[in-house]
C-alpha positions as a LaTeX table, in Angstrom:
\begin{tabular}{lrrr}
\hline
Residue & $x$ (\AA) & $y$ (\AA) & $z$ (\AA) \\
\hline
Met1 & 0.10 & $-0.06$ & $-0.14$ \\
Ser2 & 3.08 & 2.37 & 0.78 \\
Thr3 & 4.58 & 1.70 & $-2.52$ \\
Gln4 & 1.21 & 2.64 & $-4.64$ \\
Thr5 & 1.06 & 5.46 & $-2.50$ \\
Ser6 & 4.28 & 6.68 & $-2.98$ \\
Gly7 & 3.72 & 6.34 & $-7.05$ \\
Thr8 & 0.89 & 8.59 & $-6.63$ \\
Val9 & 2.72 & 10.96 & $-5.24$ \\
Ala10 & 5.27 & 10.86 & $-7.52$ \\
Asp11 & 2.75 & 10.75 & $-10.41$ \\
Ala12 & 0.94 & 13.96 & $-9.23$ \\
Val13 & 3.90 & 15.98 & $-8.45$ \\
Pro14 & 5.59 & 17.03 & $-12.43$ \\
Ser15 & 9.20 & 16.75 & $-12.92$ \\
Pro16 & 11.24 & 19.92 & $-12.91$ \\
Arg17 & 11.67 & 19.36 & $-16.53$ \\
Glu18 & 7.86 & 19.14 & $-17.26$ \\
His19 & 7.14 & 22.35 & $-15.57$ \\
His20 & 9.60 & 24.01 & $-17.01$ \\
Arg21 & 8.06 & 23.23 & $-20.55$ \\
His22 & 4.30 & 23.37 & $-19.49$ \\
Ala23 & 5.18 & 26.86 & $-17.43$ \\
Ala24 & 3.97 & 29.92 & $-19.41$ \\
Pro25 & 6.85 & 32.64 & $-20.46$ \\
Arg26 & 7.51 & 35.53 & $-18.15$ \\
Ser27 & 5.87 & 38.42 & $-19.63$ \\
Ala28 & 4.71 & 41.44 & $-18.35$ \\
Pro29 & 2.63 & 42.06 & $-15.02$ \\
Ala30 & $-0.74$ & 41.65 & $-15.20$ \\
Gly31 & $-2.39$ & 45.10 & $-16.16$ \\
Ala32 & 1.01 & 46.91 & $-18.01$ \\
Thr33 & $-0.48$ & 47.74 & $-20.83$ \\
Leu34 & 0.90 & 50.88 & $-23.28$ \\
Ser35 & $-2.05$ & 53.24 & $-21.63$ \\
Arg36 & $-1.08$ & 52.07 & $-17.66$ \\
Ala37 & 2.14 & 53.07 & $-18.53$ \\
Val38 & 1.20 & 56.41 & $-20.14$ \\
Leu39 & $-1.05$ & 57.14 & $-17.54$ \\
Ser40 & 2.14 & 56.56 & $-14.79$ \\
Glu41 & 4.57 & 58.41 & $-16.68$ \\
Trp42 & 2.05 & 61.63 & $-16.65$ \\
Thr43 & 1.71 & 61.13 & $-13.14$ \\
Lys44 & 5.55 & 61.03 & $-12.38$ \\
Leu45 & 5.95 & 64.38 & $-15.04$ \\
Arg46 & 3.17 & 66.25 & $-12.78$ \\
Ser47 & 4.12 & 65.35 & $-9.71$ \\
Leu48 & 7.29 & 66.85 & $-10.08$ \\
Arg49 & 7.64 & 70.97 & $-8.87$ \\
Ser50 & 10.81 & 71.01 & $-10.95$ \\
Thr51 & 8.46 & 70.16 & $-14.31$ \\
Trp52 & 6.45 & 73.11 & $-13.73$ \\
Trp53 & 9.17 & 75.15 & $-12.73$ \\
Thr54 & 11.12 & 74.42 & $-15.92$ \\
Leu55 & 8.15 & 75.53 & $-17.70$ \\
Val56 & 7.60 & 78.92 & $-15.87$ \\
Ile57 & 10.93 & 79.83 & $-16.46$ \\
Ala58 & 11.15 & 78.81 & $-19.91$ \\
Leu59 & 8.12 & 80.90 & $-20.92$ \\
Gly60 & 9.24 & 83.94 & $-18.66$ \\
Leu61 & 12.56 & 83.59 & $-20.78$ \\
Ala62 & 10.79 & 83.72 & $-23.87$ \\
Val63 & 7.90 & 86.58 & $-23.48$ \\
Gly64 & 11.00 & 88.89 & $-21.27$ \\
Phe65 & 13.04 & 88.37 & $-24.78$ \\
Ala66 & 10.62 & 89.10 & $-26.74$ \\
Ala67 & 9.65 & 92.56 & $-25.14$ \\
Leu68 & 12.98 & 93.20 & $-25.23$ \\
Leu69 & 14.12 & 92.50 & $-28.79$ \\
Ala70 & 10.77 & 94.39 & $-30.06$ \\
Ala71 & 11.93 & 97.50 & $-28.10$ \\
Val72 & 15.44 & 96.86 & $-29.55$ \\
Val73 & 14.41 & 96.59 & $-33.01$ \\
Ser74 & 11.48 & 98.91 & $-33.05$ \\
Asn75 & 13.95 & 101.87 & $-31.88$ \\
Pro76 & 14.52 & 104.82 & $-34.61$ \\
Asp77 & 17.58 & 105.35 & $-33.29$ \\
Ala78 & 19.25 & 102.28 & $-33.33$ \\
Gln79 & 21.88 & 100.35 & $-36.13$ \\
Gln80 & 19.59 & 97.60 & $-37.57$ \\
Pro81 & 21.32 & 96.86 & $-40.88$ \\
Gln82 & 18.88 & 93.47 & $-41.09$ \\
Gly83 & 15.31 & 93.47 & $-40.19$ \\
Gly84 & 14.92 & 97.11 & $-38.66$ \\
Pro85 & 12.70 & 99.48 & $-39.00$ \\
Gly86 & 12.06 & 100.77 & $-43.20$ \\
Ala87 & 10.09 & 102.56 & $-45.17$ \\
Asn88 & 7.23 & 99.86 & $-44.22$ \\
Gly89 & 8.03 & 98.98 & $-40.82$ \\
Leu90 & 10.00 & 96.04 & $-39.67$ \\
Ala91 & 10.96 & 93.25 & $-42.12$ \\
Asp92 & 9.72 & 90.62 & $-40.41$ \\
Pro93 & 8.26 & 91.01 & $-36.88$ \\
Val94 & 7.00 & 87.84 & $-36.57$ \\
Gly95 & 10.34 & 86.36 & $-37.09$ \\
Ile96 & 11.40 & 88.86 & $-34.50$ \\
Ala97 & 9.48 & 88.27 & $-31.98$ \\
Leu98 & 9.38 & 84.52 & $-32.15$ \\
Ala99 & 13.40 & 84.26 & $-32.17$ \\
Ser100 & 12.98 & 85.43 & $-28.49$ \\
Ser101 & 11.89 & 81.81 & $-27.53$ \\
Thr102 & 15.23 & 80.52 & $-28.75$ \\
Phe103 & 16.44 & 81.26 & $-25.18$ \\
Ser104 & 14.13 & 78.52 & $-24.02$ \\
Thr105 & 15.13 & 76.03 & $-25.93$ \\
Leu106 & 17.66 & 74.64 & $-23.65$ \\
Val107 & 15.22 & 74.86 & $-20.76$ \\
Leu108 & 12.68 & 72.48 & $-22.56$ \\
Gly109 & 15.79 & 70.55 & $-23.54$ \\
Val110 & 16.71 & 70.19 & $-20.59$ \\
Leu111 & 13.11 & 68.86 & $-19.23$ \\
Gly112 & 13.24 & 66.26 & $-22.14$ \\
Ala113 & 16.69 & 64.95 & $-20.90$ \\
Leu114 & 15.25 & 64.80 & $-17.09$ \\
Val115 & 12.42 & 62.60 & $-18.00$ \\
Val116 & 14.96 & 59.99 & $-18.79$ \\
Ala117 & 17.92 & 60.86 & $-17.08$ \\
Gly118 & 16.48 & 62.01 & $-13.78$ \\
Glu119 & 15.22 & 58.50 & $-13.21$ \\
Tyr120 & 18.93 & 57.08 & $-13.93$ \\
Ala121 & 19.74 & 59.56 & $-10.87$ \\
Thr122 & 17.23 & 58.32 & $-8.46$ \\
Gly123 & 17.37 & 54.67 & $-9.51$ \\
Ser124 & 13.68 & 54.99 & $-10.07$ \\
Ile125 & 14.12 & 53.49 & $-13.54$ \\
Ser126 & 14.67 & 49.76 & $-12.41$ \\
Ser127 & 10.59 & 50.15 & $-10.74$ \\
Ser128 & 10.06 & 51.32 & $-14.06$ \\
Leu129 & 11.09 & 48.52 & $-15.95$ \\
Met130 & 9.83 & 45.83 & $-13.67$ \\
Ala131 & 6.46 & 46.95 & $-13.88$ \\
Leu132 & 6.69 & 47.21 & $-17.97$ \\
Pro133 & 9.59 & 44.69 & $-18.73$ \\
Arg134 & 9.11 & 44.99 & $-22.88$ \\
Arg135 & 11.06 & 48.79 & $-22.88$ \\
Trp136 & 9.92 & 49.98 & $-26.07$ \\
Pro137 & 6.43 & 50.82 & $-24.77$ \\
Leu138 & 8.24 & 52.75 & $-22.08$ \\
Val139 & 10.33 & 55.14 & $-24.06$ \\
Val140 & 6.87 & 55.45 & $-26.25$ \\
Ala141 & 5.14 & 56.59 & $-22.90$ \\
Lys142 & 7.51 & 58.65 & $-22.26$ \\
Val143 & 7.35 & 60.58 & $-25.09$ \\
Ser144 & 3.65 & 60.44 & $-25.55$ \\
Val145 & 3.61 & 62.12 & $-22.21$ \\
Leu146 & 6.19 & 64.92 & $-23.17$ \\
Leu147 & 4.60 & 65.51 & $-26.58$ \\
Ala148 & 1.28 & 66.13 & $-24.67$ \\
Leu149 & 3.09 & 68.49 & $-22.07$ \\
Leu150 & 4.86 & 70.72 & $-24.70$ \\
Val151 & 2.98 & 70.64 & $-27.51$ \\
Pro152 & 0.22 & 72.82 & $-26.28$ \\
Phe153 & 3.18 & 74.53 & $-23.66$ \\
Ala154 & 5.12 & 75.47 & $-26.83$ \\
Leu155 & 1.84 & 77.09 & $-28.81$ \\
Val156 & 1.26 & 79.11 & $-25.79$ \\
Leu157 & 4.35 & 80.35 & $-25.42$ \\
Ser158 & 4.92 & 81.11 & $-29.17$ \\
Thr159 & 1.37 & 83.08 & $-29.32$ \\
Ala160 & 2.39 & 84.74 & $-25.69$ \\
Cys161 & 5.72 & 86.26 & $-27.13$ \\
Leu162 & 3.97 & 87.92 & $-30.72$ \\
Trp163 & 1.31 & 89.31 & $-28.08$ \\
Val164 & 3.89 & 91.20 & $-26.01$ \\
Ala165 & 6.13 & 92.09 & $-29.18$ \\
Gly166 & 2.81 & 93.59 & $-31.00$ \\
Leu167 & 2.34 & 95.48 & $-28.12$ \\
Val168 & 6.24 & 96.86 & $-27.80$ \\
Tyr169 & 5.75 & 97.02 & $-31.71$ \\
Gly170 & 3.93 & 100.55 & $-31.25$ \\
Asp171 & 3.89 & 102.19 & $-34.29$ \\
Ala172 & 6.99 & 100.42 & $-36.01$ \\
Ala173 & 4.94 & 97.48 & $-36.50$ \\
Thr174 & 2.03 & 95.05 & $-36.29$ \\
Ile175 & 1.65 & 91.67 & $-36.06$ \\
Asp176 & $-1.29$ & 90.49 & $-38.55$ \\
Trp177 & $-3.23$ & 87.45 & $-36.50$ \\
Ala178 & $-5.73$ & 86.82 & $-39.65$ \\
Ser179 & $-2.11$ & 86.07 & $-41.85$ \\
Ser180 & $-1.63$ & 82.25 & $-42.51$ \\
Asp181 & 1.67 & 83.22 & $-42.93$ \\
Thr182 & 1.96 & 84.23 & $-38.90$ \\
Trp183 & 0.48 & 81.01 & $-38.51$ \\
Leu184 & 2.40 & 78.92 & $-39.91$ \\
Ala185 & 5.50 & 80.60 & $-38.21$ \\
Val186 & 4.15 & 80.12 & $-34.89$ \\
Leu187 & 3.77 & 76.34 & $-35.94$ \\
Gly188 & 7.34 & 76.10 & $-37.13$ \\
Asn189 & 8.47 & 77.54 & $-33.88$ \\
Cys190 & 6.41 & 75.12 & $-32.08$ \\
Ala191 & 7.68 & 72.40 & $-33.90$ \\
Tyr192 & 11.11 & 73.42 & $-32.90$ \\
Leu193 & 10.78 & 73.89 & $-29.66$ \\
Val194 & 9.59 & 70.08 & $-29.26$ \\
Ala195 & 12.19 & 68.98 & $-31.75$ \\
Val196 & 14.52 & 69.98 & $-28.93$ \\
Ala197 & 13.36 & 69.22 & $-25.83$ \\
Leu198 & 12.65 & 65.14 & $-27.47$ \\
Leu199 & 16.53 & 66.14 & $-28.64$ \\
Gly200 & 17.08 & 66.09 & $-24.91$ \\
Met201 & 15.44 & 63.06 & $-23.81$ \\
Gly202 & 17.43 & 61.16 & $-26.93$ \\
Leu203 & 20.50 & 62.61 & $-25.55$ \\
Gly204 & 19.15 & 60.94 & $-21.66$ \\
Leu205 & 18.32 & 57.92 & $-23.19$ \\
Leu206 & 22.14 & 57.56 & $-24.86$ \\
Phe207 & 23.98 & 58.87 & $-21.84$ \\
Arg208 & 21.42 & 58.36 & $-18.63$ \\
Thr209 & 23.53 & 61.13 & $-17.28$ \\
Thr210 & 21.82 & 64.82 & $-16.98$ \\
Ala211 & 25.16 & 66.24 & $-17.06$ \\
Ala212 & 26.36 & 64.81 & $-20.16$ \\
Ala213 & 22.92 & 65.07 & $-22.09$ \\
Ile214 & 22.63 & 68.55 & $-21.02$ \\
Thr215 & 26.58 & 69.71 & $-22.24$ \\
Val216 & 25.74 & 67.75 & $-25.46$ \\
Leu217 & 22.21 & 69.53 & $-26.23$ \\
Ala218 & 24.11 & 72.93 & $-25.44$ \\
Ala219 & 26.87 & 72.06 & $-27.88$ \\
Val220 & 24.37 & 71.16 & $-30.87$ \\
Val221 & 21.82 & 74.07 & $-30.40$ \\
Phe222 & 23.94 & 76.75 & $-29.22$ \\
Val223 & 27.82 & 76.46 & $-29.59$ \\
Ala224 & 27.99 & 74.85 & $-32.72$ \\
Pro225 & 26.33 & 76.98 & $-35.42$ \\
Pro226 & 28.44 & 80.10 & $-34.46$ \\
Leu227 & 31.92 & 78.41 & $-34.69$ \\
Leu228 & 30.58 & 76.66 & $-37.90$ \\
Gly229 & 29.79 & 80.08 & $-39.01$ \\
Leu230 & 32.95 & 80.70 & $-39.33$ \\
Val231 & 34.59 & 78.35 & $-41.40$ \\
Thr232 & 33.23 & 78.50 & $-45.24$ \\
Trp233 & 34.10 & 75.15 & $-46.73$ \\
Asp234 & 30.66 & 74.09 & $-48.35$ \\
Trp235 & 30.46 & 70.84 & $-46.53$ \\
Val236 & 30.60 & 72.44 & $-43.00$ \\
Val237 & 28.09 & 74.94 & $-44.39$ \\
Ala238 & 25.52 & 72.57 & $-45.56$ \\
Ile239 & 25.50 & 70.61 & $-42.05$ \\
Asn240 & 25.69 & 74.22 & $-40.41$ \\
Asp241 & 22.27 & 74.60 & $-41.99$ \\
His242 & 20.98 & 71.55 & $-41.02$ \\
Leu243 & 21.20 & 72.25 & $-37.36$ \\
Pro244 & 18.00 & 72.20 & $-35.17$ \\
Gly245 & 18.57 & 76.24 & $-34.70$ \\
Ala246 & 18.69 & 76.90 & $-38.67$ \\
Ala247 & 15.68 & 75.03 & $-38.91$ \\
Gly248 & 13.88 & 76.14 & $-36.63$ \\
Thr249 & 14.59 & 79.70 & $-38.06$ \\
Ser250 & 13.46 & 79.17 & $-41.26$ \\
Leu251 & 10.26 & 78.23 & $-40.00$ \\
Ala252 & 9.42 & 80.52 & $-37.54$ \\
Ser253 & 9.78 & 83.39 & $-40.07$ \\
Thr254 & 7.40 & 84.91 & $-42.35$ \\
Thr255 & 9.88 & 85.80 & $-45.31$ \\
Gly256 & 11.89 & 82.27 & $-45.31$ \\
Gly257 & 15.16 & 81.21 & $-43.96$ \\
Thr258 & 18.56 & 79.09 & $-45.30$ \\
Leu259 & 16.47 & 76.05 & $-45.75$ \\
Ser260 & 12.63 & 75.11 & $-47.29$ \\
Ser261 & 9.83 & 74.90 & $-45.46$ \\
Leu262 & 10.31 & 71.04 & $-46.24$ \\
Asp263 & 13.98 & 70.48 & $-45.47$ \\
Ala264 & 13.29 & 72.43 & $-42.63$ \\
Trp265 & 10.68 & 70.37 & $-41.31$ \\
Leu266 & 12.63 & 67.37 & $-42.29$ \\
Thr267 & 15.44 & 68.60 & $-40.52$ \\
Leu268 & 13.84 & 69.28 & $-37.02$ \\
Leu269 & 11.92 & 65.49 & $-37.44$ \\
Gly270 & 15.21 & 64.02 & $-38.08$ \\
Trp271 & 17.04 & 65.83 & $-34.82$ \\
Ala272 & 13.81 & 64.74 & $-32.74$ \\
Ala273 & 13.24 & 60.75 & $-34.06$ \\
Val274 & 16.89 & 59.61 & $-34.77$ \\
Pro275 & 18.23 & 59.99 & $-30.83$ \\
Val276 & 14.78 & 59.29 & $-29.45$ \\
Leu277 & 15.19 & 56.14 & $-31.80$ \\
Ala278 & 19.13 & 55.13 & $-30.99$ \\
Gly279 & 18.36 & 55.96 & $-26.98$ \\
Ala280 & 15.56 & 53.39 & $-27.44$ \\
Leu281 & 17.67 & 50.83 & $-29.16$ \\
Val282 & 20.65 & 51.04 & $-26.36$ \\
Leu283 & 18.08 & 50.73 & $-23.58$ \\
Gln284 & 16.95 & 47.68 & $-24.73$ \\
Arg285 & 20.26 & 45.85 & $-25.29$ \\
Arg286 & 21.76 & 47.16 & $-21.61$ \\
Asp287 & 20.68 & 46.71 & $-18.11$ \\
Ala288 & 19.29 & 49.84 & $-15.97$ \\
\hline
\end{tabular}
């Protein structure tokens, strides 16, 4: 009888090999969907005071410099060989007003870098990857949340710059709010701001440290253009013309720039998408 019982128990308990063969493959925890990941990333982003302080600083810089630039170029006693007052007023009052948001691009780029690098600094990236082991959806969630926050913010910032500059221009120029060129310039400026923020996120994914991401971001957006502008070689000029700043200037102007509209849009798309995709590939291949 004991032998029969022993055999029954042995049959009831599967061997380790059989258990491994019949066990379901490990996957994401129950409920770990893309929508939940987006909600989680939004909760993390909006709960940080640094997020809102960053937006306040970016808006304050843009509006402040819009007023300053408008005051300078509308001064009839100042020397303005390009874009200054002429017989018909300012050559490009919209472009001058939107140029003030250039000073906010670094701030938004830092915000994009912090979305990723900040988690590496605190170690919370491990919790994010445990909750969502498939890493591509995590990147998609972060990009979606950043876009949802910055697209309307960039629209508000650009419109505020135009409104403040229009008040300061006085009789020197007027902002034609009914013109399609004005709103195309606003959309182009929004694309520039968002692209730089995504560039910062991509650099955060690649370098995993805020300092390195900000250093490279500042070099690409602010340091490289004036340095490359000193070189007259054709291939260097071509590189300089396809940096984010040149593309943003071409789109945020009613008189055009160094790039056509299509080239400028494609350039911004490349600077926004390529670093994020490269960072996602690196995140997929290495440990947190």
